Structure formats: structure tokens, C-alpha cells
C-alpha positions as CSV (number, residue, x, y, z in Angstrom):
1,M,22.7,11.7,-71.8
2,Y,26.5,11.1,-73.0
3,N,27.6,9.5,-76.2
4,F,24.5,10.5,-77.7
5,N,23.8,13.1,-80.4
6,N,21.3,13.9,-83.4
7,N,24.1,13.8,-86.0
8,A,21.7,11.8,-88.6
9,A,18.6,13.9,-88.3
10,E,21.6,17.2,-88.6
11,L,22.8,15.4,-91.8
12,Y,19.6,14.9,-93.4
13,N,18.5,18.4,-92.5
14,S,21.9,19.9,-94.3
15,I,20.9,17.4,-97.6
16,L,17.2,18.7,-97.5
17,A,18.1,22.7,-97.2
18,K,20.0,21.8,-100.6
19,F,16.9,20.2,-102.2
20,I,14.7,23.0,-101.2
21,G,17.0,26.2,-101.1
22,G,16.8,26.9,-97.7
23,K,14.1,29.0,-96.2
24,R,14.3,31.3,-99.6
25,V,11.8,29.4,-101.8
26,N,8.3,28.9,-101.3
27,F,7.6,25.0,-102.4
28,S,3.8,25.1,-100.8
29,Q,2.5,24.4,-103.8
30,K,1.4,21.5,-106.0
31,G,3.6,18.9,-103.6
32,S,7.0,20.5,-104.5
33,Y,8.6,20.5,-101.2
34,E,7.2,16.7,-100.5
35,L,9.0,15.8,-103.5
36,R,12.1,17.4,-102.4
37,C,12.1,15.9,-99.2
38,N,11.8,12.4,-100.9
39,A,14.5,13.4,-103.0
40,A,16.8,14.1,-99.7
41,V,15.8,10.8,-98.4
42,A,16.8,9.0,-101.3
43,S,20.2,10.9,-101.1
44,Y,20.6,10.4,-98.0
45,N,20.1,6.7,-98.0
46,L,21.7,5.8,-101.5
47,G,24.4,8.4,-101.8
48,A,25.7,8.9,-105.2
49,N,24.0,5.8,-105.9
50,R,20.7,7.2,-106.1
51,L,21.3,8.1,-109.9
52,S,21.6,4.8,-110.5
53,V,18.7,3.5,-109.1
54,F,16.6,6.3,-110.2
55,N,17.5,5.8,-113.9
56,K,17.0,1.8,-113.8
57,H,13.3,2.1,-111.7
58,V,12.4,4.8,-114.6
59,T,13.7,3.4,-117.5
60,D,14.2,-0.1,-116.9
61,K,18.2,0.3,-118.1
62,S,21.5,0.8,-116.7
63,P,22.5,4.7,-116.7
64,G,24.8,6.1,-119.1
65,K,29.1,6.0,-118.8
66,F,28.7,9.8,-117.5
67,T,26.5,8.9,-114.7
68,K,28.9,6.0,-113.7
69,S,31.9,8.0,-113.8
70,Y,30.4,10.7,-111.3
71,I,29.4,7.6,-109.1
72,K,32.6,6.0,-109.6
73,T,34.1,9.4,-108.6
74,K,32.0,10.5,-105.9
75,L,32.3,6.8,-104.1
76,G,36.0,7.0,-104.5
77,T,36.0,10.5,-102.6
78,I,33.6,9.1,-99.8
79,N,35.6,6.0,-99.4
80,K,39.3,7.8,-99.2
81,K,37.4,10.1,-96.2
82,N,36.3,7.1,-94.5
83,R,39.9,5.2,-94.7
84,R,41.4,8.7,-93.8
85,Y,39.0,8.7,-90.8
86,C,39.6,5.3,-89.7
87,F,43.5,5.8,-89.4
88,F,43.2,9.1,-87.6
89,K,40.4,8.9,-85.0
90,T,41.5,11.8,-82.5
91,S,39.9,13.1,-79.6
92,K,37.3,16.0,-79.7
93,R,38.8,19.3,-80.7
94,S,39.8,21.5,-78.0
95,V,38.1,24.6,-77.3
96,S,39.8,27.9,-78.5
97,Q,41.6,29.9,-75.4
98,T,41.6,33.2,-77.2
99,N,37.7,33.1,-76.5
100,I,35.7,32.7,-73.0
101,G,34.2,29.7,-74.4
102,P,31.2,27.9,-73.5
103,D,30.0,27.4,-69.6
104,D,31.6,24.6,-68.0
105,Y,28.2,23.3,-67.1
106,Y,27.1,22.8,-70.5
107,G,28.2,19.3,-71.6
108,N,31.4,18.0,-71.7
109,V,33.7,20.7,-72.6
110,S,37.5,19.8,-73.7
111,H,40.6,21.9,-72.6
112,D,43.8,22.5,-73.6
113,P,45.9,20.5,-71.1
114,L,49.6,22.9,-72.1
115,L,47.5,25.7,-70.3
116,E,47.8,23.5,-66.9
117,M,51.9,22.9,-67.9
118,T,54.8,25.1,-66.8
119,E,57.1,26.3,-69.7
120,C,59.7,23.8,-68.1
121,E,57.3,20.7,-68.7
122,I,56.1,21.9,-72.0
123,E,59.7,21.8,-73.4
124,N,60.5,18.6,-71.7
125,Y,57.2,16.8,-73.5
126,K,58.7,18.6,-76.7
127,R,62.4,17.2,-76.4
128,I,60.9,13.7,-75.5
129,Y,58.5,13.8,-78.4
130,L,61.5,14.8,-80.9
131,D,63.6,12.0,-79.2
132,K,60.9,9.5,-80.5
133,L,60.8,11.0,-84.0
134,S,64.8,10.9,-84.2
135,L,65.5,7.4,-86.6
136,S,69.0,6.1,-87.9
137,E,69.8,5.4,-91.0
138,D,68.5,2.0,-91.1
139,Q,65.3,2.7,-89.3
140,V,64.8,5.6,-91.9
141,K,65.2,2.9,-94.6
142,T,62.9,0.1,-93.0
143,L,60.7,2.9,-92.4
144,E,60.5,3.9,-96.0
145,L,60.0,0.2,-97.3
146,R,56.8,-0.2,-94.6
147,T,55.4,2.8,-96.1
148,K,55.9,2.9,-100.1
149,R,52.2,2.3,-100.7
150,Q,51.3,5.3,-98.9
151,N,47.8,6.5,-98.8
152,Q,47.3,2.9,-99.1
153,C,49.3,2.4,-95.6
154,E,47.7,3.4,-92.2
155,E,51.5,3.7,-90.6
156,W,52.2,6.2,-93.6
157,Y,49.1,8.6,-92.6
158,I,50.4,8.1,-88.9
159,E,54.0,9.0,-89.4
160,R,53.2,11.9,-92.3
161,K,51.1,13.5,-89.6
162,K,54.0,13.9,-87.3
163,R,56.7,15.7,-89.7
164,L,56.8,18.3,-92.6
165,V,56.9,16.9,-95.6
166,F,57.7,17.7,-99.1
167,T,55.3,15.4,-101.1
168,T,56.8,12.4,-103.1
169,I,60.4,12.7,-103.3
170,N,61.6,12.4,-107.0
171,L,64.8,13.6,-109.1
172,T,62.4,15.2,-111.7
173,Y,59.6,17.6,-111.2
174,S,57.5,17.7,-114.3
175,I,54.5,19.5,-115.6
176,L,52.3,18.3,-117.6
177,A,50.8,21.1,-119.2
178,L,47.7,19.3,-121.0
179,F,45.7,22.6,-121.0
180,A,47.8,23.6,-123.4
181,K,48.0,20.6,-125.3
182,E,48.1,22.7,-128.5
183,L,51.2,24.6,-128.1
184,S,55.0,24.2,-127.5
185,P,56.1,24.7,-124.0
186,E,58.1,27.7,-125.0
187,D,54.8,29.0,-126.6
188,A,52.6,28.4,-123.6
189,I,54.9,30.0,-121.3
190,T,55.0,33.0,-123.5
191,V,51.1,33.2,-123.4
192,S,51.2,32.6,-119.8
193,K,49.3,29.5,-120.2
194,I,51.9,28.0,-118.1
195,K,52.9,30.1,-115.6
196,G,55.7,30.3,-113.1
197,C,58.6,30.0,-115.6
198,L,60.5,31.8,-117.7
199,V,62.4,31.0,-121.3
200,N,65.4,32.7,-121.4
201,N,67.8,32.5,-124.4
202,G,65.6,29.1,-125.6
203,Q,66.1,28.1,-121.8
204,L,63.4,27.2,-119.4
205,Q,64.0,28.8,-116.0
206,L,62.0,28.1,-112.8
207,N,61.0,31.4,-111.6
208,R,62.7,31.1,-108.1
209,N,59.7,32.6,-106.0
210,N,57.5,30.1,-107.2
211,N,55.9,27.0,-104.7
212,Y,57.6,24.8,-107.3
213,F,61.3,25.8,-106.5
214,Y,60.6,26.2,-102.7
215,Q,59.7,22.6,-103.2
216,V,62.4,21.6,-105.6
217,Q,64.9,23.2,-102.6
218,G,63.4,21.4,-99.8
219,Q,63.3,17.7,-101.3
220,L,66.8,18.1,-102.5
221,H,68.0,18.9,-98.8
222,I,65.4,16.5,-97.4
223,S,66.9,13.6,-100.1
224,R,70.6,14.9,-99.8
225,K,70.5,14.9,-103.4
226,M,72.7,17.8,-105.0
227,Y,70.5,18.5,-108.5
228,C,67.3,17.9,-110.2
229,Y,65.8,18.3,-113.6
230,F,62.5,20.6,-113.5
231,C,60.6,19.4,-116.9
232,V,57.6,21.2,-118.6
233,W,55.8,18.6,-120.9
234,T,53.1,19.2,-123.6
235,P,52.2,17.0,-126.6
236,K,54.2,19.6,-128.9
237,G,57.9,19.1,-127.1
238,L,59.6,19.2,-123.6
239,M,61.7,21.8,-121.8
240,Y,63.7,21.2,-118.6
241,E,66.4,23.0,-116.0
242,K,68.4,21.1,-114.1
243,I,68.6,23.1,-110.9
244,Q,71.4,23.1,-108.2
245,R,70.7,22.4,-104.4
246,D,71.0,26.0,-102.9
247,D,72.2,25.8,-99.4
248,E,72.3,29.3,-98.9
249,F,68.5,29.7,-100.4
250,W,67.7,27.0,-97.8
251,E,69.3,28.6,-94.7
252,N,67.5,32.3,-95.4
253,S,64.3,31.7,-96.8
254,M,63.4,28.4,-95.8
255,K,65.0,26.0,-92.5
256,L,63.9,29.1,-90.2
257,K,60.7,29.3,-91.2
258,L,60.0,25.7,-91.2
259,E,61.7,25.5,-87.9
260,H,59.6,28.0,-86.2
261,F,56.2,26.9,-87.8
262,Y,57.0,23.6,-86.6
263,L,58.3,23.9,-82.9
264,K,55.8,26.8,-82.0
265,H,53.0,25.8,-84.1
266,L,52.3,22.1,-84.7
267,L,54.8,20.4,-82.3
268,P,52.4,21.8,-79.5
269,S,49.6,20.6,-81.2
270,L,51.0,17.1,-81.7
271,I,51.8,16.9,-78.0
272,K,48.5,18.2,-77.2
273,E,46.4,15.3,-79.3
274,E,49.0,12.6,-77.8
275,I,48.1,13.4,-74.3
276,L,44.5,13.4,-74.6
277,M,44.3,10.6,-76.6
278,T,46.6,8.6,-73.7
279,N,44.4,10.1,-70.4
């Protein structure tokens, strides 16, 4: 049998396991097990809407605002996941070659096409792939205009997947410290409510080992800007630091590591996926 699976049954069983606590609890008394099976069926068929349907059947009223908020959040997460799945209908995952792997006679076992190539052929594939990613200034601007909607745009997902990115490029980075809303930025940093920053002579200073600093330098070099403003805001005040582009930090602490990761790890994976999709 090909192109058939028991995913629906396995999905229901996984939901059922959540309702009955796996095999750790005895639910053989007073119909408890049957009740939980019914709840699992409702969850499988209705998803997050099961709470609304149950509430209306029991009380003849619409659920409250907190239940509606939960349902809206849950459905948004599911829709986002489904949308990404539609954008990325990738091939089946290949079996790790570090292990012996499954028996070739047990089903349709995927393989790694790069293992069948010479080093010269792999390098040639890398060169061709990188050439396709190389764009002129006009092509870059056109691509930017076409993908401005970002996660609402299918092309954005496709193009982003092929590259190393530093999220959205801005000239201002902000930490909105709402969890320290009763404190000023300086006080929040002093009591460690806001981490990764220092206050030196009344001036904000971002820790140079913090992930934000790596992100700032990455975006400054990608966007070819000379500086940006890093801001920390609470309802009690605002502090900022003007961070200059640090070419030495980029060359010594970031560029070589990023190139190694992309060329040795990410690029072979992208090439492998492209070969499996075209064959």
C-alpha cells in the first residue's frame, strides 16, 4: 500500500492520551474512561471551538470574553501553521546517515542524494545555487516591494528560507519593558528587570555580548547603515544608545561563523531539498 497512512487514528490517540493521562490512571470506574473518550472525540472534530459548542449546549449562552479570546488565539495559531504548511510542501525527511537506518525492504526509504555525488559535483551545485541567489540592486528593490507583507506573502517565506536573515531591518531597536511598567528604564536595569544593558554615568549601554548587539551589527551591515538607535522604554521614561557600525566586530565575531554555518550546513540542506523536489 502506498500513499495511505493512519495519521488520523494516531492523531486521535494522541488527543485521547492527553484526556486520560496515558496509562497511568485507572478510569474503569463510573464511566470515566468513556466520558474522556467522548471529550477526545469532540476535541478531534471541533478543535478549539469545542469550548464554545459545549458552553452553548449547556447554558444556551455564548461563552465569555476569556473563552472567546482563548479560542481566537488558538485558531490563529492553527491557521498560521496551516498557512506555512501550504507554503512549504517539502519532500519527506531523509533518514540520518549517521545511523544504520531502516531496512531498505521496509517501506519507501528516502535517501541523501549528496552521498551519491563527488565533492566536485557538490561544489558545482553550491556555486549554481549561490548564483541564483545573487541579485542586482534593482532586483533587490523589486524583491523588497513584492515581499513587504512578509508572513502574509508566500514569496517571502520562499526567499527567506534560502538566506540568513536578521528579522526586520530598522534604524531603531526598542525594548518595550511592560513587565517593568512601574519603574523607569534606569531603575529597571538596576534591579535586573531589564537584562543585557548597563547604565553608565546616566547613559544606556547595551552589553556587547548580548544577542541584541549581534542583531544590531548584523542588520547594520546588511542594510549598509552606519548607526542605529537602541531604545529601552517603559511608561516611566525612555533611554537610548546610538550604536555605531563595528566592522571589526563583524569580521572577527560574526562573518566567518555565519559563512561557515551557511556554506557547510544550511546550503547542503537546501541543495538536497531542491534535488529531492525536482526528481
